[in-house]
C-alpha positions as CSV (number, residue, x, y, z in Angstrom):
1,M,47.0,170.4,62.2
2,N,49.4,167.4,61.8
3,Q,50.4,169.2,58.3
4,L,51.2,172.2,60.2
5,T,53.1,170.5,62.8
6,S,55.1,168.4,60.3
7,A,56.0,171.7,58.5
8,M,57.2,173.6,61.6
9,Q,59.5,170.5,62.7
10,G,60.9,170.7,59.0
11,L,61.6,174.5,59.5
12,L,62.9,174.1,62.8
13,A,65.3,171.6,61.9
14,Q,67.1,174.0,59.4
15,A,69.6,176.6,60.3
16,S,68.1,180.1,61.1
17,T,69.7,181.4,57.8
18,E,67.4,179.2,55.9
19,V,64.3,180.3,57.2
20,S,62.9,184.1,56.5
21,R,60.5,186.0,59.2
22,K,58.2,186.2,56.4
23,A,58.0,182.1,55.7
24,F,57.8,181.7,59.2
25,L,54.7,183.8,59.8
26,Q,53.0,182.3,57.1
27,Y,52.7,178.7,58.7
28,A,52.5,179.9,62.4
29,G,50.9,183.2,62.7
30,R,52.3,186.1,65.0
31,G,51.0,184.6,68.2
32,L,52.5,181.2,67.6
33,A,55.6,182.3,66.3
34,A,56.5,184.3,69.3
35,G,55.6,181.5,71.4
36,V,58.1,179.3,69.4
37,V,60.8,181.8,69.4
38,G,60.3,182.3,73.0
39,G,60.8,178.6,73.5
40,I,63.9,178.5,71.1
41,I,65.8,180.9,73.1
42,T,65.0,179.4,76.2
43,S,66.0,176.2,74.8
44,C,69.2,177.6,73.6
45,S,69.8,178.9,77.0
46,N,69.7,175.7,78.6
47,N,71.8,173.8,76.0
48,S,74.4,171.9,77.3
49,A,77.9,171.5,75.5
50,G,78.2,168.9,73.1
51,E,74.3,169.1,72.0
52,S,74.5,168.8,68.2
53,T,73.6,171.3,65.5
54,T,74.2,171.8,62.1
55,F,75.9,174.8,60.4
56,A,75.3,175.9,56.9
57,G,78.0,178.1,55.0
58,P,77.0,180.4,52.1
59,D,77.7,177.9,49.5
60,G,75.1,175.6,51.2
61,Q,77.7,173.6,52.4
62,K,76.5,171.6,55.8
63,V,79.0,170.8,58.8
64,P,78.3,169.5,62.3
65,S,78.2,172.0,65.2
66,S,77.0,172.5,68.8
67,A,75.3,175.2,70.6
68,P,77.5,178.0,72.1
69,V,77.8,177.7,75.5
70,S,79.2,180.0,78.1
71,P,80.7,177.9,81.0
72,P,79.6,178.9,84.5
73,A,81.7,181.6,86.0
74,T,82.1,183.9,89.1
75,V,82.8,187.6,87.6
76,P,83.9,189.8,90.4
77,S,83.2,193.5,90.0
78,A,86.9,194.3,91.4
79,V,89.7,194.3,88.6
80,E,92.2,193.0,90.7
81,Q,90.0,190.1,91.8
82,P,90.2,186.8,89.3
83,I,87.4,185.4,87.3
84,E,86.5,182.1,89.0
85,L,85.9,179.6,86.3
86,E,84.0,176.2,87.1
87,A,86.4,173.6,88.2
88,W,87.0,170.6,85.7
89,K,90.3,168.8,87.0
90,S,90.4,166.2,89.8
91,D,92.4,166.6,92.7
92,A,94.5,163.9,91.5
93,D,96.5,166.7,89.2
94,R,98.2,169.8,90.0
95,Q,95.4,172.6,89.9
96,S,95.7,175.6,87.8
97,P,96.5,179.1,89.3
98,P,93.8,182.0,89.5
99,T,93.2,183.6,86.1
100,P,95.3,186.6,85.3
101,T,94.0,190.1,86.6
102,P,96.0,192.5,84.8
103,L,95.1,196.2,85.0
104,P,93.8,198.0,82.2
105,P,96.8,199.6,80.4
106,D,96.3,203.2,81.5
107,E,96.1,202.1,85.1
108,R,99.7,200.3,85.0
109,V,102.5,202.2,86.3
110,G,104.8,203.4,83.5
111,Y,108.7,202.8,83.3
112,A,111.6,204.2,81.4
113,L,114.5,201.6,80.9
114,V,117.7,203.4,81.0
115,G,120.1,201.3,78.9
116,L,119.2,199.1,76.0
117,G,121.8,196.2,76.4
118,H,121.5,192.3,76.8
119,L,119.2,192.6,79.7
120,T,116.7,195.0,78.6
121,L,116.1,193.6,75.1
122,E,116.4,189.8,75.9
123,E,114.5,190.0,79.2
124,L,112.9,193.0,80.4
125,L,110.8,194.5,77.7
126,P,109.4,191.1,76.9
127,A,108.7,190.7,80.4
128,F,106.4,193.6,80.3
129,G,104.1,191.1,78.1
130,E,103.5,189.2,81.4
131,C,103.2,192.0,83.8
132,K,99.9,193.0,85.4
133,K,100.5,196.4,86.6
134,S,103.6,197.6,84.8
135,R,104.1,198.9,81.1
136,P,107.1,200.3,79.1
137,V,106.5,204.2,78.5
138,A,110.0,205.6,77.8
139,L,113.6,204.7,77.0
140,V,117.0,206.2,77.6
141,S,119.8,205.2,75.3
142,G,123.2,206.3,74.1
143,S,122.4,204.7,70.5
144,P,119.4,206.6,68.6
145,E,119.5,204.0,66.1
146,K,118.7,201.1,68.2
147,M,116.5,202.8,70.4
148,Q,114.3,204.0,67.4
149,K,113.8,200.6,66.3
150,V,113.1,199.3,70.1
151,A,110.8,202.0,70.3
152,R,108.6,201.2,67.1
153,Q,108.6,197.4,68.4
154,Y,107.1,198.2,71.7
155,G,104.8,201.0,70.7
156,I,106.7,203.7,72.6
157,K,106.5,207.3,71.3
158,P,109.6,209.1,69.6
159,E,109.0,212.0,72.0
160,S,109.6,209.5,75.2
161,C,113.1,208.6,73.7
162,Y,115.9,210.3,75.6
163,S,119.7,210.2,75.5
164,Y,121.7,210.3,78.5
165,E,122.3,214.3,77.8
166,N,118.6,214.9,78.0
167,Y,117.9,212.3,80.5
168,D,116.9,214.9,83.0
169,K,113.9,215.8,80.8
170,L,112.2,212.9,82.1
171,K,110.7,215.1,85.1
172,D,108.4,216.6,82.3
173,N,107.1,213.0,81.1
174,P,104.1,212.4,83.3
175,A,103.8,208.8,81.8
176,V,106.9,208.0,83.6
177,Q,106.7,207.0,87.1
178,V,109.5,204.7,87.6
179,I,113.2,204.8,86.0
180,Y,114.6,201.3,85.7
181,I,118.5,201.8,85.9
182,V,119.9,198.9,83.8
183,L,123.7,200.3,83.2
184,P,127.1,199.5,84.1
185,N,127.6,199.5,87.8
186,S,129.7,202.6,87.8
187,M,126.9,204.4,86.5
188,H,123.9,203.2,88.9
189,A,124.8,206.1,91.8
190,E,124.6,209.1,89.0
191,Y,121.5,208.0,87.2
192,T,119.6,207.0,90.5
193,I,120.4,210.2,91.9
194,R,119.6,212.5,88.8
195,G,116.3,210.3,88.4
196,A,115.1,210.8,92.1
197,Q,115.8,214.5,91.5
198,A,113.6,214.4,88.6
199,G,110.7,213.0,90.5
200,K,111.1,209.4,89.7
201,H,110.7,206.4,91.8
202,I,113.8,204.1,91.0
203,L,114.4,200.4,90.1
204,C,118.2,199.7,90.3
205,E,119.7,196.6,88.8
206,K,122.2,194.8,91.3
207,P,124.9,195.3,92.2
208,M,123.5,198.3,93.6
209,A,126.7,200.2,93.1
210,N,130.4,200.1,93.4
211,S,131.1,201.2,96.8
212,V,129.2,201.7,100.3
213,A,129.4,205.6,100.0
214,E,128.1,205.3,96.6
215,C,124.6,203.0,98.2
216,E,124.6,205.9,100.8
217,A,124.4,208.5,98.2
218,M,121.7,207.0,96.5
219,I,119.4,206.2,99.6
220,D,119.8,209.5,100.8
221,A,118.9,211.3,97.5
222,C,115.9,209.3,97.2
223,K,114.9,209.9,100.6
224,K,115.7,213.8,100.1
225,A,113.3,213.3,96.7
226,G,110.5,211.7,98.5
227,R,110.9,208.7,96.1
228,K,111.1,205.0,96.5
229,L,114.2,202.9,95.7
230,M,114.3,199.1,94.8
231,V,117.0,197.0,94.2
232,A,116.3,194.5,91.5
233,Y,116.8,191.1,93.7
234,R,114.7,189.0,91.3
235,I,115.5,185.8,93.4
236,Q,113.8,187.4,96.3
237,Y,110.6,187.2,94.4
238,E,111.2,183.8,92.5
239,P,108.8,181.2,93.8
240,Y,110.9,178.3,93.9
241,N,113.6,180.1,96.1
242,R,110.7,181.6,98.3
243,M,109.4,178.1,98.6
244,V,113.0,177.1,100.1
245,R,113.0,180.0,102.5
246,K,109.8,178.5,103.9
247,M,111.2,175.2,104.5
248,V,114.4,176.6,106.0
249,Q,112.7,179.4,108.3
250,S,110.2,176.7,109.4
251,N,112.6,174.0,110.3
252,Q,110.8,171.6,107.9
253,F,114.0,169.4,108.2
254,G,115.2,170.6,111.4
255,K,117.5,173.3,111.9
256,P,119.9,174.2,109.1
257,K,123.5,173.5,109.5
258,L,125.4,173.9,106.3
259,M,124.6,175.6,103.1
260,E,126.7,175.6,99.8
261,A,126.1,177.9,96.9
262,F,127.8,178.2,93.4
263,N,127.2,180.4,90.6
264,T,129.8,180.4,87.5
265,Q,129.5,181.2,83.8
266,S,132.2,181.5,81.2
267,S,133.2,184.8,79.6
268,A,134.8,185.4,76.4
269,N,135.0,189.4,75.7
270,P,137.6,191.1,77.5
271,R,136.4,194.5,76.2
272,H,133.2,194.1,77.8
273,W,132.3,196.4,80.5
274,R,131.9,193.6,83.3
275,H,135.7,193.0,82.8
276,K,136.7,196.9,83.4
277,K,137.3,197.4,87.1
278,A,136.2,201.2,86.9
279,L,132.9,200.1,85.3
280,A,132.3,196.8,87.0
281,G,133.7,197.6,90.5
282,G,135.0,193.9,90.5
283,G,134.6,190.6,88.8
284,A,132.6,187.3,89.3
285,L,131.9,188.4,92.9
286,P,129.7,191.4,92.5
287,D,128.2,190.4,89.2
288,I,127.3,186.8,89.5
289,G,128.4,185.7,93.0
290,L,126.3,188.4,94.6
291,Y,123.3,186.0,94.1
292,C,125.0,183.3,96.3
293,L,125.6,186.2,99.1
294,N,122.3,187.6,98.8
295,T,120.2,184.8,98.3
296,T,121.5,182.9,101.6
297,R,121.1,186.0,103.6
298,F,117.4,185.6,102.2
299,L,116.9,182.0,103.0
300,L,118.1,182.7,106.6
301,G,116.8,186.0,107.2
302,T,120.0,186.7,109.3
303,E,123.0,188.4,108.7
304,P,126.8,187.0,108.7
305,T,129.2,187.8,111.3
306,E,132.3,186.9,109.8
307,V,133.8,186.3,106.2
308,S,136.6,184.6,105.1
309,A,137.6,184.8,101.3
310,Y,140.2,183.6,98.6
311,T,140.4,185.4,95.0
312,Y,142.2,184.0,92.0
313,S,142.7,184.8,88.1
314,T,144.6,182.7,85.8
315,P,147.8,184.4,84.8
316,G,147.9,186.0,81.2
317,N,144.4,185.8,80.6
318,P,143.3,189.2,79.3
319,L,139.9,188.6,81.0
320,F,141.2,189.0,84.2
321,S,143.8,191.9,83.9
322,E,141.7,194.1,85.7
323,V,139.0,191.8,87.9
324,E,139.1,188.5,89.9
325,E,138.0,185.2,87.9
326,L,137.2,183.3,90.9
327,C,136.2,184.1,94.5
328,S,135.6,181.8,97.1
329,W,134.3,182.5,100.6
330,Q,132.8,181.6,103.9
331,M,130.2,183.4,106.2
332,R,129.4,182.4,109.7
333,F,125.9,183.3,110.8
334,P,124.1,183.1,114.1
335,G,123.5,179.8,115.7
336,G,126.9,178.3,114.2
337,I,125.5,178.0,111.0
338,V,128.2,177.9,108.2
339,V,127.5,179.2,104.5
340,N,130.4,178.3,101.5
341,C,130.3,179.9,98.4
342,A,132.1,180.2,95.0
343,T,131.9,182.1,92.0
344,D,134.0,181.9,88.7
345,Y,134.1,183.8,85.5
346,N,135.8,181.0,83.4
347,A,133.8,177.9,84.3
348,H,130.8,176.3,82.8
349,D,127.3,177.7,83.7
350,S,126.3,176.0,87.0
351,R,123.7,178.1,89.5
352,L,123.0,175.9,92.6
353,Y,122.8,175.9,96.1
354,R,122.3,173.3,99.0
355,V,121.0,173.5,102.6
356,M,122.0,170.8,104.9
357,A,119.7,170.7,107.8
358,E,119.5,168.3,110.7
359,R,116.9,165.9,109.2
360,G,117.2,166.4,105.4
361,W,118.4,168.5,102.8
362,I,117.0,171.1,100.3
363,H,118.6,171.5,96.9
364,L,117.7,173.9,94.4
365,D,119.4,173.6,90.8
366,Q,119.4,176.3,88.0
367,A,118.6,178.4,91.4
368,F,119.9,181.7,89.9
369,A,118.6,181.1,86.5
370,Y,116.1,182.9,84.8
371,Q,114.0,179.7,84.4
372,G,114.5,176.2,84.9
373,Q,114.6,175.7,88.7
374,Q,114.4,172.2,89.7
375,L,114.1,171.7,93.6
376,K,114.7,168.3,95.4
377,T,114.3,167.2,99.2
378,S,115.7,164.4,100.9
379,R,115.0,162.9,104.3
380,A,115.2,159.5,105.9
381,E,111.9,157.6,106.4
382,G,112.8,154.7,108.9
383,T,114.6,152.3,106.8
384,T,114.0,154.5,103.4
385,E,115.6,157.3,102.1
386,R,112.8,159.4,100.6
387,T,113.9,161.9,97.8
388,E,111.4,164.2,96.3
389,Q,111.3,166.6,93.2
390,I,109.1,169.4,93.5
391,T,107.5,171.3,90.8
392,L,105.9,174.8,90.7
393,G,104.3,176.8,88.0
394,S,106.3,178.8,85.7
395,K,106.6,182.7,86.5
396,N,108.7,185.3,84.9
397,Q,110.8,186.7,87.3
398,F,111.3,190.2,85.9
399,A,107.5,190.7,85.3
400,T,107.1,189.6,89.2
401,E,109.8,191.9,90.5
402,M,108.3,194.8,88.4
403,D,104.9,194.3,89.2
404,H,105.8,194.1,93.1
405,F,107.3,197.6,92.7
406,S,104.3,199.0,91.0
407,E,102.1,197.6,93.5
408,C,104.2,199.6,96.0
409,L,103.7,202.7,94.5
410,L,99.8,202.1,93.9
411,E,99.4,201.1,97.3
412,N,102.1,203.5,98.9
413,K,104.2,200.5,100.7
414,D,107.8,200.1,100.8
415,P,109.6,197.7,98.6
416,Y,110.6,194.1,99.7
417,T,114.1,194.7,98.4
418,P,115.1,198.5,99.3
419,G,118.2,200.3,98.9
420,E,119.2,199.3,102.6
421,E,119.2,195.6,101.0
422,G,121.8,196.5,98.4
423,L,123.8,198.6,101.0
424,Q,124.1,195.7,103.1
425,D,125.1,193.5,100.3
426,Q,127.9,196.0,99.2
427,R,129.3,196.2,103.1
428,I,129.8,192.4,103.0
429,M,131.2,192.5,99.6
430,E,133.9,194.9,100.6
431,A,134.6,192.6,103.7
432,I,135.0,189.7,101.4
433,Y,137.5,191.5,99.2
434,Q,139.4,193.1,102.5
435,S,139.8,189.1,103.8
436,A,141.0,188.1,100.2
437,R,143.6,190.7,100.3
438,E,144.8,190.4,104.1
439,G,144.7,186.7,104.2
440,R,142.6,186.7,107.4
441,P,138.8,186.3,108.5
442,V,137.2,189.6,108.8
443,K,134.2,190.4,111.7
444,L,131.2,191.9,110.6
445,P,128.7,194.5,112.7
446,V,126.4,191.9,114.8
447,V,122.7,192.5,113.4
448,N,120.0,191.0,115.8
449,Q,116.9,191.8,114.0
450,R,115.5,189.2,111.3
451,D,115.3,190.6,108.0
452,A,116.7,193.7,109.0
453,F,117.2,195.6,105.6
454,R,114.0,194.0,104.2
455,G,110.5,195.8,103.5
456,P,107.1,194.1,104.0
457,E,106.7,190.7,102.6
458,P,105.5,190.5,99.0
459,K,101.9,189.5,98.4
460,E,101.4,185.9,97.7
461,E,99.5,184.9,94.6
462,K,96.1,183.4,96.0
463,K,96.1,179.8,95.2
464,S,93.1,178.3,93.0
C-alpha cells in the first residue's frame, strides 16, 4: 500500500501531459482513478491565485506556473448592465469606473459621416472605437480616392460610399439610421434637410447654420419628416464641464456673480473655408467663440437679456479679408450676472473660463479642448485660502455625444441639445454682430424658463 501511495504521489506531482490514462489506471484502478480525478477537479476549483504548479513545454522544459483562477464577479443578464468585478482598491485611491457595456455590433446605431475633413478623420472615426452604442456604416465625400481608403480602414462596404450627387440614395441603406453632418457651415442646412427627407435622423456639427432662417428651416424639415435633430455640442456632455455646471447651479460657492470665457487659436491658411464668409458665415465667433457663448448658457441654465460687442481684424492680413479676427462681447444674465467673452483667430491656443462666485471661484483650463481639462476651485477657510485641483477619469467627448444620440433613438427620447439649442445660439450671435456694427448694446427677448432650449438630461454613468 505504501508503495502504491508513493507511486501515486509521484504521478500527481507531474503535469497532466506527462501521465497517460492507461498508466494512471494501472496504478489505481477505475474506481480509485475516478475518486482521485474528482478530488483533483475539486481541488482545482478551490485553488486560490498564487498556488504554484509546474508547466512542462513540448521540449520538456519546465517553468513555474499557477493554477488558473477566475476572480469572483457578478454577471447581470442584461447587456447594458456592467459586469461587477471583485473589489481590490482601498478607498484611499480613486475608484475605477464600471466596466464598459458595449452593445453587440449589430445592435448599435449606424452612422453615415458626411465630409472627410480634419474632424472626421482625426476625431470622429477614431472615436467610434470607444462608442458603446454607435458604429460607422457609410461615408459621403467629394473625393472618391480618399473615401475608398477610409472605407477600407474602417471596414465600410464599397456600396455604402456616396458622393454629394447621390447623397439622397442613403434612403435606400437600412444600415444608416443617423447622418452626421461634418461640412462647412453653409452646407449644414441643405444636407440636413435632404437627409431628413431621406428618412434619416440628423446629428449636425456646430454652428448649426449661417442664419436664423436656415436653422428654422432645418428644424421644420426634421419635424415634418418625423426625424430627430441634434447639434453636436460636445461640451455639454463632457464630464468636467458638467461637474462645473453642478457646482454653479447648486451654489456650491455661493451665487455666481461674474464669468469670463476665452477661446483663441492661430490660423495660417487664408484659402481654408473657415476664412470664406460665404462658407463659414463669420470668423472666430461662430467657429470657436461659440464655445464661450454656448457653454456659459449651459453652465448658468438661463439666457442672456442683453449683449454688447466689439470686433477687429488686423489691416492687410489676408486671413481676415472676409471674416473677423477678434470678437469680444459681454452678456447680461438674470440676477445681475455679467459674462465677459473673447475669441481670436490670431492668438496662441487658449481655451478657458472662470466663474467668480460669492464665496469662491471655479476655473477650468483647456475647457473647450478635446482633452486635458484641468479643474481648480478656490475658497477661504478661516485664515487659509484653500485651492484644490479636481481630476476626473478621461472620456472621449465625441464618443459620448454620439452615444447619447444613439441612446435617444434606441429609447425614442429627445436629444439634450436639439435644433432649438442651436437656433438660440444663432439668434444671440446675430445680436452680437449687430451690436459690434452699431456700437451699442442690443436687447434680447426675455426667456424665463430654465434650460428652455434643451431636452431631457443625459444619463449619468453609474459610479462603481
